[in-house]
C-alpha positions in Angstrom: 7.9 -8.6 -13.2 11.7 -9.2 -15.1 10.2 -6.7 -16.9 9.4 -4.1 -14.5 12.1 -1.3 -13.2 13.1 -0.5 -10.4 11.7 3.0 -9.6 13.8 5.5 -10.0 12.2 8.0 -7.1 12.2 10.9 -9.5 11.2 14.6 -7.6 7.5 14.9 -7.9 6.7 17.7 -10.5 4.2 20.8 -9.7 0.9 20.7 -11.1 -2.1 18.4 -10.4 -4.8 16.9 -12.4 -8.1 18.1 -11.4 -10.1 15.4 -13.3 -9.1 13.1 -11.2 -11.6 13.4 -8.5 -13.4 11.1 -6.0 -17.1 13.6 -5.4 -19.0 10.4 -7.2 -17.2 7.5 -5.1 -17.2 8.8 -1.4 -19.5 11.6 -1.6 -17.7 14.6 -1.3 -16.0 17.4 -3.1 -12.6 17.2 -3.8 -12.0 20.3 -3.5 -9.4 22.5 -4.7 -6.0 20.2 -3.3 -2.7 21.2 -2.8 -0.3 22.0 -5.7 1.9 18.5 -5.8 1.5 15.2 -8.3 2.5 13.4 -10.5 2.4 15.0 -14.4 -0.4 12.5 -15.3 -3.0 9.6 -14.5 -1.7 6.0 -16.4 -2.5 6.1 -19.4 -5.4 3.6 -19.4 -7.5 2.6 -16.3 -9.1 -0.1 -15.4 -13.1 -0.4 -14.5 -14.0 1.4 -11.2 -13.0 -1.0 -8.0 -16.4 -2.2 -6.6 -15.9 -4.6 -3.6 -17.2 -8.3 -3.8 -20.3 -9.5 -1.4 -18.0 -12.6 -0.3 -19.7 -15.0 1.2 -17.2 -16.7 3.6 -15.3 -19.8 4.0 -16.9 -22.9 3.5 -15.8 -25.7 6.5 -14.1 -29.3 4.6 -16.8 -32.8 4.8 -17.1 -34.5 8.0 -14.4 -37.0 8.3 -12.0 -35.5 5.3 -9.0 -33.2 6.9 -8.7 -29.7 6.2 -6.5 -28.3 3.3 -4.0 -26.0 4.4 -4.5 -22.5 3.7 -3.8 -21.1 0.7 -0.7 -18.5 0.5 -0.4 -15.2 -0.7 1.8 -12.5 -0.9 0.8 -9.2 0.0 3.5 -5.9 0.0 3.3 -3.4 2.3 5.3 -0.4 0.5 5.5 3.4 0.8 8.2 6.1 1.4 10.3 6.4 4.6 9.0 6.5 7.7 5.4 6.6 6.9 4.5 3.3 9.2 5.4 0.4 7.1 7.2 -1.8 9.8 4.6 -0.9 12.3 2.0 -2.2 9.8 3.7 -5.4 9.4 4.0 -5.5 13.4 0.8 -4.3 14.2 -0.9 -7.5 12.3 1.2 -10.0 12.0 0.8 -13.4 14.4 4.2 -14.6 14.1 7.0 -12.3 15.8 8.1 -10.3 12.9 11.5 -9.9 11.1 12.2 -6.9 10.7 15.9 -5.3 9.7 15.9 -2.2 11.1 19.4 -0.1 11.6 20.3 3.2 13.7 19.6 6.0 11.8 23.2 8.1 12.1 24.3 11.3 11.4 25.2 10.2 8.3 21.8 10.5 7.2 20.7 13.7 8.4 19.7 15.4 5.1 18.7 12.3 3.4 16.7 9.9 5.1 14.0 13.0 6.4 11.2 11.2 8.5 9.4 14.2 8.9 8.7 17.1 11.9 6.1 14.6 14.1 8.1 11.3 13.7 10.4 10.7 16.5 11.8 7.6 14.5 14.9 6.5 15.4 15.8 3.4 13.1 15.3 2.5 9.5 14.6 -1.0 7.5 17.4 -1.7 5.2 16.2 -4.3 3.7 12.4 -5.4 4.7 9.8 -6.6 7.2 8.3 -10.0 7.4 4.9 -11.2 9.2 2.0 -13.3 8.4 -1.6 -13.1 9.3 -4.6 -16.2 8.7 -7.7 -14.6 7.2 -9.3 -17.8 7.8 -8.8 -21.8 6.8 -8.6 -21.3 3.3 -6.1 -18.3 3.5 -3.2 -17.1 5.0 -1.4 -13.5 4.1 2.7 -13.3 4.0 3.1 -9.4 4.1 6.4 -8.4 2.6 7.5 -4.7 3.8 9.8 -2.9 1.2 12.3 -0.7 2.4 11.4 3.5 1.8 15.1 5.0 1.2 16.0 5.7 -2.4 18.9 3.8 -2.3 17.5 0.5 -2.0 15.1 0.9 -4.6 16.8 -1.4 -6.2 15.2 -4.8 -4.1 11.8 -3.5 -5.2 11.9 -5.9 -8.1 13.0 -9.3 -6.0 10.6 -8.4 -3.6 7.4 -7.9 -5.4 8.1 -11.5 -7.4 4.9 -13.7 -7.3 2.7 -10.8 -4.9 -1.1 -10.8 -5.7 -1.3 -7.0 -4.8 -0.1 -4.1 -2.3 -0.5 -1.5 0.2 0.8 1.8 -0.2 1.0 3.4 2.9 0.6 7.1 2.7 1.5 10.1 5.3 -0.9 12.7 4.2 1.4 15.6 5.2 4.2 14.1 3.0 2.3 13.1 -0.2 5.6 13.0 -2.0 7.3 10.3 -0.8 4.6 7.2 -2.0 4.6 9.1 -5.9 7.5 6.4 -6.7 5.7 3.5 -5.0 2.3 4.1 -6.8 4.1 4.7 -10.2 5.9 1.4 -9.7 2.9 -0.5 -9.0 1.2 1.1 -11.8 3.7 0.1 -14.2 3.8 -3.2 -13.1 0.1 -3.9 -13.6 0.0 -5.0 -9.6 -3.2 -3.9 -7.8 -3.0 -1.9 -4.8 -4.8 -0.2 -2.6 -3.6 3.4 -1.1 -3.6 3.6 2.9 -3.7 6.8 4.7 -1.8 6.1 7.9 -3.7 8.5 10.6 -0.6 9.6 12.7 -2.1 11.1 16.0 -5.2 10.1 15.3 -6.2 12.5 12.0 -5.4 13.5 8.0 -3.6 16.5 7.1 -5.8 17.0 3.9 -9.5 14.9 3.7 -9.2 11.9 1.3 -10.8 13.5 -1.6 -8.1 15.8 -2.0 -5.4 13.1 -1.1 -7.2 11.2 -4.6 -6.2 14.2 -6.6 -2.9 15.4 -5.3 -1.8 11.5 -5.8 -4.1 11.6 -9.8 -5.3 8.0 -8.9 -8.3 6.8 -10.8 -11.4 5.5 -9.2 -10.4 2.0 -9.8 -7.6 2.5 -6.7 -9.2 2.2 -3.4 -8.1 4.7 -1.1 -8.6 4.2 2.2 -8.2 5.6 5.8 -6.0 3.5 8.7 -4.0 3.4 12.0 -0.9 1.5 11.4 -0.9 1.0 15.0 -4.3 -1.0 14.8 -4.2 -4.4 14.3 -8.2 -4.3 13.3 -7.6 -1.7 11.0 -4.3 -2.9 9.9 -6.8 -5.8 8.7 -9.4 -3.9 7.8 -7.2 -2.5 4.9 -5.9 -5.4 4.0 -9.2 -7.5 3.3 -9.6 -4.5 0.7 -6.1 -5.3 -0.9 -6.7 -8.6 -0.8 -10.7 -8.1 -2.0 -9.0 -5.9 -4.9 -6.6 -8.7 -5.8 -9.6 -10.8 -6.2 -11.7 -8.7 -8.3 -7.9 -9.0 -10.4 -7.7 -12.2 -10.7 -11.4 -13.2 -11.3 -11.8 -10.1 -14.4 -8.7 -11.8 -16.1 -10.2 -15.3 -15.8 -13.1 -14.3 -17.9 -11.5 -12.2 -20.5 
């Protein structure tokens, strides 16, 4: 991770990658999609993501004390005002640690949470929470700050992480490009989670995949950052993606 540069947060160029379709994966047409996106897909793509069929945890033998759960660090990243703090707070089994500060007039024209947002505070360092998956596994969640000026913190927060959930607002796709670029450069497994504001999306998932120029090996899911079960399901996909990467690396 030391060799990974913090995101430079460039402005997204016009144009998209029409060849990056999710039709085969999701059984839907990719459509024409909006004319937004990055310059191109990552230079090399791993094999397509395939969820593994887990067998669940095995209880310890009678008379033997259970081992403490294995800690797994997961990042919750994305642009400004996409729902990262809400995501961590919805699933955490402890009172989440937040570093929220009131937004002031100095941020007008700099921090844009979107027209639909009533956001009045912003994360100035990180969010932290944890959730026990089962007796053998516990997730520690670290939410990244979303503003450009805090991009330098991402290297430190990503150190030791096994995977990431990139939260996306379907109405503001440009804001998530730096996060996707960061994890692609870092080689860290990630899942793109489209937050369904007001229970609906501005675009179909196929169109979002096309616009973001992400390969079929990157899971793309819809979830609700306010709903505990929905967040849980998205994090389980991140965990499965991380375990899939670890298994392939061990076999290599």
